[in-house]
N, C-alpha and C positions, 0 to 999 in steps of 0.2 A: 485571569488576564488573557487577552487575545491580541495577537499582533495584527499589523496591517496585512491585508490580503495581497499577496504578490502574484501578478499574472505570470503564468508559466507556459512555456511552449516546448515542442519537441526538439528545438534547436539549442536548448540549455541556456538561452540568453538571459534568463533570470537568476542564474546561479549566484552571482555576487549579491544581488538584492536579498535572496533567500538566506544566505549565510549571514548577512548583516542583521536580518530579523532574528535569526537564531541567537546571535550574540546579544542582541538587545533583550531578547526573551530571557536568556540566562542571567543577565545582569539584573533585570527586574525581579526575578524570582530568587536572587541571591545564590545562584549556582556558580560554583567555581571549580577549578581543577578538573578532576576526572568526570564529574557530573556535567560540567559545561562542555567538555570535549565529546562526551557521548551524545549530547543534544546536537552538536555540530556534525558529528559523523552520521547520525541518523538523518539529519537534514540533507547532507551530501548524498546519502544513499537514496533518499526520496527523489532528489533532482535527477540522479542517474536513472531511476526507474522511468521517469518521464521521457528520457531520450529514446526516440524512435518509435514511440507508441503508434503514431500515424502521422502522415503528412498533414500539416495544418492543425495539429492538436493545440487546443488552448484550454487552459483551466486556471484555477486559483489555488495558491498554497498559503497556509498560515499555521502558526503555532498557538496553542492555548494551554492554560494550566488550571488545575483544580486542586486547591489545598485539601488535605485530609488530616486526620488526627496524628498521623505518623510521617507525613511527608507531602510530596507534590506529585500529582499525576500529570505528566506532560503528554500532549498529543501533537503530532505533526499531521496535518490534514491536507488532502488534495481533492478537489471536486471539479467536475466538468459536466456540462449538459449532455444528456443523451438525446441528441437531436440530429439524426443522420438521415440524409435524403437517399434516394435510390442509388444515385451515382457514387456517393461516398460509401454507402454500405457495400457496394460491389468491390470497391478498392479495399475496404477493411476485411471483407471475407477472403479476398485474395491474399492479403498479408497473413491473416490468421491460418490459412491453409498452407500456403507455400513455405512459410517460415516457421511453421508450428514446432518442428523438432528442434530447430536451432534456437529459436527465441525463448522456448520454455525451459531451457537449461539453466539451472541455478534458481535460487529463491527469488531474486529480483526478476528473472525471466518469467517465472510462474506468475508473479504479481502483475507484471506488465501484460502478460497474455490474458489473464482474467479481466483486467481493466479494459483491454482492447475489445474483448468479446462483450463486455457490459456496454461499451459505447455503441456497438453495432446491433444491440438487441432490439428486436421488434416485438410486438405483442405475442406473435406466434412463437418466436424463439424463446421468449420468457416462459411461455406455457410449456414448451418442450423441455425446459430445465427441470420440470418436476420429475421427469424420467431419468435425470442425471446421466445423459449419454456419455459414452466412454471418454471423449476428450476432456470433459469437465471432471469426470471421476479420476482421470489420470493426474489432474492437478490438485487432487485432494478434496474435491467437493463431494459430500456424502450422498448416498441414495435418497436421504430425506431432505434434499436441498430445498424443497418447497417449504420446509418448516422454519427455515431461517433465511435471512436476506443477505448474507455475507459469507465469504470464505475467510476462515480463521487460521492464521499461522500456528497458533497454540494448539488448535485441534488437529491440524495437519501434522505438526511435530509429534504429538502424542500418538497419532495413528502410525506414523513411520517407526517410532521407537518400539511400539508394540508388535507391529507386523513385519517390519523390514529393517531390523537393527543393524544389519551388515550390508545394506544396499547402497546403491549410488545416491538414492534420495537422502539417506542419512548422512552420507559424505558431503552432499550439498549443504545440508543444514549445519554441519560442523564447520564448514568453510565460510559460511555467510555472516557478514558483519551484522546485517539487520537481524538475523536469527539469534545471534549472540547477545546483542545489545537491547533489542526491543522485548518488552514483556508480552506484547500482542500486536498483531497486524490484522486489520479487517479490511476486506475488499468487497464493496457492495456488488451483488450479482443480480439483484432484482429490484431496481429502483429507477425513479425518474432522473436521478443524477448519478453518474459514475463517481465513486468515491473510494479513497484509500485513507485509512486512519491508522497511524502508527503510535502506539502507546508505550511510554517509559515511566515507570514509577521510581521516584527518587526519595529515599529515606532522608529526612532532615530533622533538625531540632526545631523546626518551624521558625526559621530565622525571621520570618515576617509573615503576616497574614494578608493575602492579596485577594 
């Protein structure tokens, strides 16, 4: 099942529409109680992530489900075109540089920052990603970034747990709603479209096959 695509912008004007689709999504998939609440909370976090990405940001948000033998894999997806002209790119670079320290605090901040940089990516910048320069590495993108096209919350969490278990980064993960509730978050870093995919697996008795 896939919901309607909700146009989203950095002014959060689509919040009510997105939450309505989340409720419709839960009802369609037979999700109630805690499961439906988690879908709603993750949708709210996704909308919060869009806040302040850039002036004039426009994208699309939808939810989709995939039945499995033991439950339902739920996805909350946001996509936006990577189509930045020279003037827009200059503004984006200014945002990414001047607010880097402030905006990348917390898990949502990191996701927002990576999405921002993906939006501003030119061919030359995409090529430079192969070297995983320090700002990317600081956000958890590995040295072999060229081998995959996305940042993974699951991989980032595993790295922090293994290398920095008592760090501020681990504290951020512990406090993050999205890190607690989502099974995976993927942010495209080398793509023609900027995208965020939030996955939540819900164990069910297969109340219905959709």
